[in-house]
C-alpha positions as a Markdown table, in Angstrom:
| # | Residue | x | y | z |
|---|---|---|---|---|
| 1 | Met | 17.8 | -90.2 | 49.3 |
| 2 | Thr | 16.7 | -87.0 | 51.0 |
| 3 | Lys | 13.1 | -86.4 | 51.2 |
| 4 | Ile | 11.2 | -83.0 | 51.3 |
| 5 | Leu | 8.7 | -82.7 | 54.0 |
| 6 | Thr | 7.5 | -79.1 | 53.4 |
| 7 | Gly | 4.4 | -78.5 | 51.4 |
| 8 | Ser | 2.1 | -80.3 | 48.9 |
| 9 | Ser | 2.7 | -81.9 | 45.6 |
| 10 | Leu | 3.6 | -79.2 | 43.1 |
| 11 | Pro | 3.6 | -81.0 | 39.6 |
| 12 | Asn | 3.6 | -77.6 | 37.7 |
| 13 | Ile | 6.8 | -76.3 | 39.3 |
| 14 | Pro | 9.0 | -74.6 | 36.7 |
| 15 | Trp | 11.9 | -76.9 | 35.7 |
| 16 | Glu | 14.8 | -77.5 | 33.4 |
| 17 | Glu | 17.3 | -80.3 | 33.6 |
| 18 | Lys | 20.8 | -79.7 | 34.6 |
| 19 | Pro | 23.1 | -78.7 | 31.7 |
| 20 | Ala | 26.2 | -80.8 | 31.2 |
| 21 | Thr | 28.2 | -77.5 | 31.3 |
| 22 | Val | 27.4 | -77.1 | 35.1 |
| 23 | Ile | 30.2 | -78.8 | 36.9 |
| 24 | Asn | 31.1 | -76.7 | 40.1 |
| 25 | Ser | 27.6 | -76.2 | 41.6 |
| 26 | Pro | 24.5 | -78.1 | 42.5 |
| 27 | Leu | 22.5 | -75.1 | 41.2 |
| 28 | Trp | 21.9 | -74.2 | 37.7 |
| 29 | Arg | 20.4 | -71.2 | 36.0 |
| 30 | Tyr | 17.2 | -71.0 | 33.9 |
| 31 | Ser | 18.1 | -70.5 | 30.4 |
| 32 | Gly | 15.3 | -67.8 | 30.0 |
| 33 | Asn | 16.6 | -65.5 | 32.8 |
| 34 | Pro | 15.6 | -63.0 | 33.9 |
| 35 | Val | 12.1 | -64.1 | 34.4 |
| 36 | Ile | 11.3 | -60.4 | 35.4 |
| 37 | Asp | 13.2 | -57.8 | 33.4 |
| 38 | Arg | 13.7 | -54.0 | 33.9 |
| 39 | Asn | 10.7 | -51.6 | 33.8 |
| 40 | Pro | 8.2 | -54.3 | 34.1 |
| 41 | Cys | 5.2 | -52.2 | 34.5 |
| 42 | Lys | 4.0 | -48.5 | 34.8 |
| 43 | Gly | 5.8 | -46.4 | 37.5 |
| 44 | Val | 8.3 | -49.2 | 38.3 |
| 45 | Thr | 11.8 | -49.1 | 36.8 |
| 46 | Arg | 13.1 | -52.5 | 38.6 |
| 47 | Ile | 12.0 | -55.5 | 40.5 |
| 48 | Phe | 14.3 | -57.8 | 42.3 |
| 49 | Asn | 14.8 | -59.3 | 45.6 |
| 50 | Ser | 11.1 | -60.9 | 45.4 |
| 51 | Ala | 9.4 | -63.9 | 46.7 |
| 52 | Val | 6.8 | -66.3 | 45.1 |
| 53 | Ala | 4.2 | -69.0 | 46.6 |
| 54 | Pro | 1.9 | -71.5 | 45.0 |
| 55 | Tyr | -1.7 | -70.3 | 45.3 |
| 56 | Gly | -4.7 | -72.1 | 43.8 |
| 57 | Asp | -3.9 | -73.4 | 40.4 |
| 58 | Gly | -1.0 | -71.0 | 39.8 |
| 59 | Phe | 1.4 | -68.8 | 41.7 |
| 60 | Val | 1.5 | -65.5 | 43.5 |
| 61 | Ala | 4.5 | -63.2 | 44.2 |
| 62 | Val | 5.3 | -60.3 | 46.6 |
| 63 | Leu | 7.6 | -58.1 | 44.4 |
| 64 | Arg | 10.3 | -55.3 | 45.5 |
| 65 | Gly | 9.3 | -52.6 | 43.0 |
| 66 | Glu | 11.7 | -49.6 | 42.7 |
| 67 | Gln | 9.3 | -46.7 | 41.8 |
| 68 | Val | 10.3 | -44.1 | 39.3 |
| 69 | Asn | 11.0 | -41.7 | 42.3 |
| 70 | Gly | 13.4 | -44.3 | 43.8 |
| 71 | Ile | 11.3 | -45.4 | 46.6 |
| 72 | Pro | 10.8 | -49.2 | 47.1 |
| 73 | His | 7.4 | -50.7 | 47.8 |
| 74 | Ile | 5.8 | -54.0 | 47.5 |
| 75 | Tyr | 3.7 | -55.1 | 44.5 |
| 76 | Met | 1.6 | -58.3 | 43.6 |
| 77 | Gly | 2.4 | -60.4 | 40.9 |
| 78 | Tyr | 0.4 | -63.3 | 39.4 |
| 79 | Ser | 1.5 | -66.1 | 37.1 |
| 80 | Glu | 0.3 | -69.4 | 35.7 |
| 81 | Asp | 3.7 | -71.0 | 35.3 |
| 82 | Ala | 5.9 | -69.3 | 37.9 |
| 83 | Ile | 7.9 | -67.7 | 34.9 |
| 84 | His | 5.8 | -65.2 | 33.0 |
| 85 | Trp | 4.3 | -62.7 | 35.6 |
| 86 | Lys | 1.4 | -60.2 | 35.5 |
| 87 | Ile | 2.2 | -57.4 | 37.9 |
| 88 | Asp | -0.2 | -54.8 | 39.5 |
| 89 | Glu | 0.6 | -51.3 | 38.8 |
| 90 | Glu | -0.7 | -50.3 | 42.3 |
| 91 | Lys | 1.2 | -51.0 | 45.4 |
| 92 | Ile | -0.2 | -53.6 | 47.9 |
| 93 | Pro | -2.8 | -51.7 | 49.9 |
| 94 | Phe | -2.0 | -52.4 | 53.4 |
| 95 | Val | -4.4 | -51.9 | 56.1 |
| 96 | Asn | -4.4 | -52.0 | 59.9 |
| 97 | Glu | -6.5 | -54.3 | 62.2 |
| 98 | Asn | -9.4 | -51.9 | 61.9 |
| 99 | Gly | -9.3 | -51.9 | 58.1 |
| 100 | Asp | -7.8 | -48.4 | 57.8 |
| 101 | Pro | -5.2 | -47.7 | 55.3 |
| 102 | Phe | -1.7 | -48.2 | 57.0 |
| 103 | Met | 1.0 | -47.9 | 54.2 |
| 104 | Pro | 4.7 | -48.1 | 55.0 |
| 105 | Gly | 6.9 | -45.2 | 54.1 |
| 106 | Tyr | 9.1 | -47.8 | 52.2 |
| 107 | Ala | 9.2 | -51.4 | 51.8 |
| 108 | Tyr | 11.8 | -53.6 | 50.2 |
| 109 | Asp | 13.2 | -57.4 | 50.1 |
| 110 | Pro | 9.9 | -59.0 | 50.9 |
| 111 | Arg | 9.5 | -62.7 | 51.8 |
| 112 | Leu | 6.1 | -64.7 | 51.6 |
| 113 | Val | 5.7 | -67.7 | 53.7 |
| 114 | Lys | 2.3 | -69.7 | 54.4 |
| 115 | Val | 2.1 | -71.0 | 58.0 |
| 116 | Glu | -1.2 | -73.1 | 58.5 |
| 117 | Asp | -4.0 | -71.3 | 56.6 |
| 118 | Thr | -2.3 | -67.8 | 56.7 |
| 119 | Tyr | 0.2 | -66.3 | 54.2 |
| 120 | Tyr | 2.7 | -63.9 | 56.0 |
| 121 | Ile | 4.6 | -61.1 | 54.1 |
| 122 | Met | 7.9 | -59.8 | 56.0 |
| 123 | Trp | 9.9 | -56.8 | 54.5 |
| 124 | Cys | 12.2 | -54.1 | 55.5 |
| 125 | Thr | 10.4 | -51.1 | 56.6 |
| 126 | Asp | 10.8 | -47.7 | 58.2 |
| 127 | Phe | 10.1 | -48.0 | 61.9 |
| 128 | Tyr | 12.1 | -45.0 | 63.1 |
| 129 | Gly | 15.0 | -46.7 | 61.4 |
| 130 | Ala | 15.3 | -49.9 | 59.2 |
| 131 | Ala | 13.1 | -52.7 | 60.8 |
| 132 | Ile | 11.0 | -55.5 | 60.0 |
| 133 | Gly | 7.5 | -54.9 | 58.7 |
| 134 | Met | 4.9 | -57.7 | 58.8 |
| 135 | Ala | 1.5 | -58.5 | 57.3 |
| 136 | Lys | -0.9 | -61.3 | 56.9 |
| 137 | Thr | -3.5 | -62.3 | 54.2 |
| 138 | Lys | -5.5 | -65.4 | 53.3 |
| 139 | Asp | -6.8 | -64.3 | 50.1 |
| 140 | Phe | -4.3 | -61.8 | 48.6 |
| 141 | Lys | -7.2 | -59.3 | 48.5 |
| 142 | Lys | -6.9 | -57.9 | 52.1 |
| 143 | Phe | -3.4 | -57.4 | 53.7 |
| 144 | Val | -3.6 | -56.6 | 57.4 |
| 145 | Arg | -0.3 | -55.3 | 59.0 |
| 146 | Ile | 0.6 | -56.9 | 62.1 |
| 147 | Glu | 2.9 | -55.6 | 65.1 |
| 148 | Asn | 6.6 | -55.1 | 63.9 |
| 149 | Pro | 8.5 | -57.9 | 65.8 |
| 150 | Phe | 11.7 | -56.2 | 66.6 |
| 151 | Ile | 12.9 | -52.5 | 67.2 |
| 152 | Pro | 15.4 | -51.2 | 64.8 |
| 153 | Phe | 17.8 | -52.1 | 63.3 |
| 154 | Asn | 17.0 | -55.5 | 61.8 |
| 155 | Arg | 16.6 | -56.8 | 58.3 |
| 156 | Asn | 16.2 | -60.1 | 56.3 |
| 157 | Ala | 13.4 | -61.6 | 58.3 |
| 158 | Val | 12.0 | -65.0 | 57.1 |
| 159 | Leu | 9.6 | -67.3 | 58.9 |
| 160 | Phe | 9.8 | -71.1 | 59.1 |
| 161 | Pro | 6.8 | -72.9 | 57.2 |
| 162 | Arg | 5.5 | -74.3 | 60.4 |
| 163 | Lys | 5.5 | -73.8 | 64.0 |
| 164 | Ile | 8.4 | -75.7 | 66.0 |
| 165 | Asn | 7.6 | -76.9 | 69.5 |
| 166 | Gly | 4.4 | -74.9 | 69.3 |
| 167 | Asn | 5.8 | -71.6 | 68.4 |
| 168 | Tyr | 6.2 | -69.5 | 65.3 |
| 169 | Val | 10.0 | -69.2 | 64.4 |
| 170 | Met | 11.6 | -66.6 | 62.5 |
| 171 | Leu | 15.3 | -65.8 | 61.2 |
| 172 | Ser | 16.6 | -62.3 | 61.1 |
| 173 | Arg | 19.8 | -60.4 | 61.0 |
| 174 | Pro | 20.1 | -57.6 | 63.7 |
| 175 | Ser | 22.4 | -54.7 | 62.6 |
| 176 | Asp | 22.8 | -51.0 | 63.5 |
| 177 | Ser | 22.4 | -48.0 | 61.4 |
| 178 | Gly | 25.3 | -48.7 | 59.1 |
| 179 | His | 24.8 | -50.9 | 56.2 |
| 180 | Thr | 27.2 | -53.5 | 57.2 |
| 181 | Pro | 27.9 | -53.6 | 60.8 |
| 182 | Phe | 26.8 | -57.0 | 62.6 |
| 183 | Gly | 26.5 | -60.0 | 60.2 |
| 184 | Asp | 25.0 | -62.9 | 61.9 |
| 185 | Ile | 21.9 | -64.8 | 61.6 |
| 186 | Phe | 19.8 | -65.1 | 64.5 |
| 187 | Leu | 16.4 | -67.0 | 65.4 |
| 188 | Ser | 13.5 | -65.8 | 67.6 |
| 189 | Glu | 10.3 | -67.5 | 68.6 |
| 190 | Ser | 6.7 | -66.4 | 69.2 |
| 191 | Pro | 3.5 | -67.8 | 70.6 |
| 192 | Asp | 1.3 | -65.4 | 68.9 |
| 193 | Met | 3.1 | -63.5 | 66.1 |
| 194 | Val | 3.1 | -60.4 | 68.5 |
| 195 | Tyr | 5.5 | -61.2 | 71.4 |
| 196 | Trp | 8.9 | -62.5 | 70.2 |
| 197 | Gly | 11.7 | -63.9 | 72.4 |
| 198 | Arg | 13.9 | -67.0 | 73.2 |
| 199 | His | 16.5 | -65.4 | 70.7 |
| 200 | Arg | 19.3 | -67.7 | 69.5 |
| 201 | His | 22.2 | -67.3 | 67.6 |
| 202 | Val | 22.2 | -69.5 | 64.5 |
| 203 | Met | 25.3 | -68.8 | 62.4 |
| 204 | Ser | 28.3 | -66.3 | 62.1 |
| 205 | Arg | 29.8 | -64.7 | 59.2 |
| 206 | Gly | 32.1 | -67.4 | 57.5 |
| 207 | Ser | 36.0 | -67.4 | 57.2 |
| 208 | Glu | 35.5 | -68.0 | 53.5 |
| 209 | Trp | 35.8 | -64.8 | 51.4 |
| 210 | Trp | 32.4 | -65.1 | 49.9 |
| 211 | Gln | 30.5 | -64.7 | 53.3 |
| 212 | Ser | 33.2 | -63.1 | 55.2 |
| 213 | Leu | 31.4 | -59.7 | 55.5 |
| 214 | Lys | 27.8 | -60.7 | 56.6 |
| 215 | Val | 25.2 | -63.4 | 56.1 |
| 216 | Gly | 21.4 | -63.2 | 56.2 |
| 217 | Gly | 18.4 | -65.4 | 55.6 |
| 218 | Gly | 17.1 | -66.1 | 52.3 |
| 219 | Ala | 14.4 | -68.2 | 51.3 |
| 220 | Ala | 12.0 | -69.9 | 53.9 |
| 221 | Pro | 13.7 | -73.0 | 55.2 |
| 222 | Ile | 12.6 | -76.3 | 53.3 |
| 223 | Glu | 11.9 | -79.3 | 55.9 |
| 224 | Thr | 13.5 | -82.4 | 54.9 |
| 225 | Asp | 14.4 | -85.6 | 56.6 |
| 226 | Glu | 18.0 | -84.3 | 56.9 |
| 227 | Gly | 16.8 | -81.1 | 58.8 |
| 228 | Trp | 15.9 | -77.7 | 57.6 |
| 229 | Leu | 17.6 | -76.8 | 54.4 |
| 230 | Leu | 18.5 | -73.0 | 54.1 |
| 231 | Phe | 19.5 | -71.1 | 51.2 |
| 232 | Tyr | 20.9 | -67.7 | 52.5 |
| 233 | His | 23.0 | -65.1 | 51.2 |
| 234 | Gly | 26.7 | -64.5 | 52.0 |
| 235 | Val | 28.5 | -61.2 | 51.3 |
| 236 | Ser | 32.2 | -60.4 | 50.6 |
| 237 | Gly | 33.8 | -56.9 | 50.4 |
| 238 | Thr | 36.1 | -56.2 | 47.6 |
| 239 | Cys | 38.1 | -53.4 | 46.1 |
| 240 | Asn | 35.3 | -52.7 | 43.8 |
| 241 | Gly | 32.4 | -53.2 | 46.3 |
| 242 | Tyr | 30.2 | -55.9 | 47.8 |
| 243 | Val | 29.6 | -59.3 | 46.1 |
| 244 | Tyr | 26.4 | -61.3 | 47.2 |
| 245 | Ser | 26.5 | -65.0 | 46.7 |
| 246 | Ile | 23.9 | -67.7 | 47.7 |
| 247 | Gly | 25.1 | -70.4 | 50.4 |
| 248 | Gly | 23.6 | -73.4 | 51.9 |
| 249 | Ala | 23.2 | -74.9 | 55.3 |
| 250 | Ile | 21.1 | -77.7 | 57.1 |
| 251 | Leu | 19.6 | -76.8 | 60.3 |
| 252 | Asp | 18.5 | -79.1 | 63.3 |
| 253 | Ile | 14.9 | -80.1 | 62.7 |
| 254 | Asp | 13.8 | -79.6 | 66.4 |
| 255 | Gln | 16.5 | -77.0 | 67.5 |
| 256 | Pro | 17.1 | -74.9 | 64.4 |
| 257 | Ser | 19.7 | -72.7 | 66.0 |
| 258 | Ile | 22.0 | -75.6 | 65.6 |
| 259 | Val | 23.5 | -75.9 | 62.3 |
| 260 | Lys | 24.2 | -79.5 | 61.4 |
| 261 | Tyr | 26.1 | -78.9 | 58.1 |
| 262 | Arg | 27.2 | -75.5 | 56.4 |
| 263 | Cys | 28.7 | -75.6 | 52.9 |
| 264 | Glu | 32.1 | -73.8 | 52.7 |
| 265 | Asn | 31.6 | -73.3 | 48.9 |
| 266 | Phe | 29.0 | -70.8 | 47.6 |
| 267 | Leu | 26.2 | -72.4 | 45.6 |
| 268 | Leu | 25.9 | -69.8 | 43.3 |
| 269 | Thr | 27.8 | -66.4 | 42.7 |
| 270 | Pro | 27.6 | -63.7 | 40.1 |
| 271 | Glu | 28.6 | -65.0 | 36.9 |
| 272 | Ala | 25.7 | -64.2 | 34.4 |
| 273 | Pro | 25.8 | -60.7 | 32.6 |
| 274 | Tyr | 22.7 | -59.8 | 34.5 |
| 275 | Glu | 24.1 | -60.6 | 37.9 |
| 276 | Glu | 27.3 | -59.0 | 37.3 |
| 277 | Arg | 26.0 | -55.8 | 35.7 |
| 278 | Gly | 23.1 | -53.7 | 36.9 |
| 279 | Phe | 22.1 | -51.0 | 39.4 |
| 280 | Val | 24.1 | -52.7 | 42.1 |
| 281 | Pro | 26.7 | -55.0 | 40.4 |
| 282 | Asn | 27.6 | -58.6 | 41.4 |
| 283 | Val | 24.4 | -59.6 | 43.4 |
| 284 | Cys | 22.6 | -63.0 | 43.6 |
| 285 | Phe | 20.1 | -62.5 | 46.5 |
| 286 | Pro | 17.9 | -65.5 | 47.3 |
| 287 | Cys | 14.3 | -64.7 | 48.7 |
| 288 | Ala | 12.1 | -67.9 | 47.8 |
| 289 | Thr | 11.9 | -71.4 | 46.8 |
| 290 | Leu | 9.2 | -73.6 | 45.1 |
| 291 | Gln | 9.5 | -77.4 | 46.0 |
| 292 | Asp | 7.9 | -80.5 | 44.8 |
| 293 | Pro | 8.1 | -83.3 | 47.5 |
| 294 | Asp | 7.2 | -86.0 | 45.0 |
| 295 | Thr | 10.2 | -85.2 | 42.6 |
| 296 | Gly | 12.6 | -83.6 | 44.8 |
| 297 | Arg | 12.7 | -80.6 | 42.5 |
| 298 | Ile | 13.4 | -77.0 | 43.9 |
| 299 | Ala | 13.2 | -73.7 | 42.1 |
| 300 | Ile | 15.0 | -70.8 | 43.9 |
| 301 | Tyr | 14.2 | -67.2 | 43.1 |
| 302 | Tyr | 16.7 | -64.6 | 43.3 |
| 303 | Gly | 17.4 | -60.9 | 42.9 |
| 304 | Ala | 20.1 | -60.2 | 40.4 |
| 305 | Ala | 22.3 | -57.1 | 40.5 |
| 306 | Asp | 19.3 | -55.1 | 42.2 |
| 307 | Ser | 17.7 | -54.9 | 38.9 |
| 308 | Val | 15.9 | -58.0 | 37.8 |
| 309 | Val | 14.7 | -61.3 | 38.9 |
| 310 | Gly | 16.5 | -64.6 | 38.1 |
| 311 | Leu | 15.5 | -68.2 | 38.6 |
| 312 | Ala | 17.8 | -71.3 | 39.3 |
| 313 | Phe | 17.0 | -74.9 | 39.8 |
| 314 | Thr | 18.3 | -77.9 | 42.0 |
| 315 | Glu | 17.2 | -81.3 | 43.2 |
| 316 | Val | 16.9 | -81.9 | 47.0 |
| 317 | Asn | 19.1 | -84.9 | 47.1 |
| 318 | Glu | 22.1 | -83.2 | 45.0 |
| 319 | Val | 22.1 | -80.0 | 47.0 |
| 320 | Val | 21.9 | -81.7 | 50.5 |
| 321 | Ser | 24.6 | -84.2 | 49.5 |
| 322 | Tyr | 26.8 | -81.3 | 48.2 |
| 323 | Ile | 26.3 | -79.4 | 51.3 |
| 324 | Lys | 27.1 | -82.2 | 53.5 |
| 325 | Glu | 30.2 | -83.3 | 51.4 |
| 326 | His | 31.6 | -79.7 | 51.7 |
| 327 | Ser | 30.5 | -78.8 | 55.1 |
| 328 | Lys | 32.7 | -76.8 | 57.5 |
| 329 | Val | 31.0 | -75.9 | 60.8 |
| 330 | Thr | 32.4 | -73.8 | 63.7 |
| 331 | Ser | 31.5 | -74.0 | 67.4 |
| 332 | Ala | 29.5 | -71.0 | 66.9 |
| 333 | Asp | 27.4 | -72.8 | 64.4 |
| 334 | Thr | 26.9 | -76.0 | 66.3 |
| 335 | Glu | 26.2 | -74.8 | 69.7 |
| 336 | Ile | 22.5 | -73.9 | 70.9 |
| 337 | Gly | 23.3 | -70.2 | 70.4 |
| 338 | Ile | 22.8 | -68.9 | 73.9 |
| 339 | Lys | 25.3 | -66.9 | 76.0 |
């Protein structure tokens, strides 16, 4: 039996048992989806591609909110059950190290990861081109921006939830000024969250149709006794546009640039109406998980059709077994990632 090693007990994790009708995937959708619908609060038309975390007796979220003027920013959300959300109408008030206002020009696709006693927010920002913005908080009241880790162009940054070999570790997907070119996931390390190096290649785009165009990090990796469980997104190009699906892989616990197992099948692909139809159709984009080590339950939050937030469930032993059973790795996956 696979054990979750990340995080504390979470007895109030949202949960539904797997329906008998789900036969081709270890993931299943929440029957009440979407958990955040369109026009969720004043001034915001759509929330999607957002991240959640336990906090206190409840949960917090950093939310990608598309304003009525079309510019994305990050908003805070609060919930007692991680399903019903109260959303701030004002954007997160980022400041610099001196406490002066320091708002990004735009911000989208945030991730939220706790490392030791600090919560880190990562998002795509305007740094003379699309790049990774970062901030830290301990109380979700003061949000201090820290140095951008990389120059443009880069997206899909997500931290590991603990240091590895003494360093912070982050996944990202370098690109160029185009929306699609370059499609591989890389790993970088930092001793201080300022200077980043020891860059390693993690995984390439897959030969399977659902991840043949590009891949990118999704939720923060979950530490298990089999390795780091990673939910990521894979993208296919079709005659009618892109399709975003959720994939799964297991990375080496001490050298996470090495992929031990990688599922050749998608774990979730657009099939529900709210995934197939929306502002950008055919998108399932994972950004966060909640997990309970005691039961092995995992709740996955994903953006659907760039319009709403969906919730799916799995159990760690089932999803790890499925990934291993359907694993297909290449030399680019299993090597250390240095050339």
